[in-house]
C-alpha positions as CSV (number, residue, x, y, z in Angstrom):
1,M,-3.9,15.7,18.6
2,P,-4.3,15.2,14.9
3,R,-4.1,11.8,13.2
4,F,-2.0,11.3,10.1
5,F,-2.2,8.5,7.6
6,F,0.6,7.2,5.4
7,E,0.3,5.8,1.9
8,F,3.2,4.1,0.1
9,Y,3.3,4.6,-3.7
10,E,5.4,2.9,-6.3
11,R,5.3,5.4,-9.1
12,R,1.6,6.3,-9.1
13,I,0.3,3.0,-7.7
14,V,-0.7,2.7,-4.1
15,R,1.2,-0.3,-2.7
16,S,0.3,0.1,1.0
17,S,-2.2,2.1,3.0
18,D,-2.3,2.9,6.6
19,P,-5.9,2.5,7.9
20,Q,-5.2,3.4,11.5
21,G,-2.8,6.2,11.2
22,Y,-0.7,7.9,13.9
23,E,-1.6,10.6,16.4
24,L,1.1,13.1,16.0
25,A,1.6,16.7,17.2
26,D,1.7,18.4,13.7
27,L,2.8,18.0,10.1
28,A,6.5,18.3,11.1
29,A,6.1,15.3,13.4
30,A,4.3,13.4,10.5
31,H,7.3,14.2,8.3
32,R,9.7,12.8,10.8
33,Q,7.6,9.7,11.1
34,A,7.7,9.3,7.3
35,L,11.5,9.6,7.4
36,S,11.7,7.0,10.1
37,M,9.5,4.6,8.0
38,I,11.8,5.2,5.0
39,D,14.9,4.4,7.2
40,C,13.3,1.2,8.4
41,L,12.3,0.0,4.9
42,T,15.6,0.8,3.2
43,A,17.7,-0.7,6.0
44,V,16.3,-4.1,5.1
45,G,17.6,-5.9,2.0
46,D,19.6,-4.9,-1.0
47,D,20.6,-1.2,-1.6
48,D,19.3,-1.7,-5.2
49,A,15.8,-2.9,-4.1
50,G,14.1,-0.4,-6.4
51,W,13.1,2.1,-3.7
52,R,14.0,5.0,-6.1
53,D,10.4,4.9,-7.6
54,W,8.6,4.9,-4.2
55,S,7.1,7.8,-2.3
56,I,5.0,8.3,0.8
57,R,1.9,10.5,0.9
58,I,0.9,11.9,4.2
59,A,-2.8,12.6,4.8
60,A,-4.3,14.4,7.8
61,S,-7.5,13.2,9.3
62,D,-9.2,16.3,7.9
63,G,-8.4,15.0,4.4
64,R,-5.5,17.4,3.5
65,T,-2.6,15.7,1.9
66,R,1.1,16.5,1.7
């Protein structure tokens, strides 16, 4: 099973990296994991917390990114 890593960016600055990653079936599962992370992060705090400028980059263990 491939391992996927998630990096959180605010604009173009890396704010958090995932050194351990997640073993997931495929890229679609990694996308669902990223959406779940977004749901968890945006559920906490103020709706206007500045999440608009954030993104998640998904990297596969073979170095490919999405």
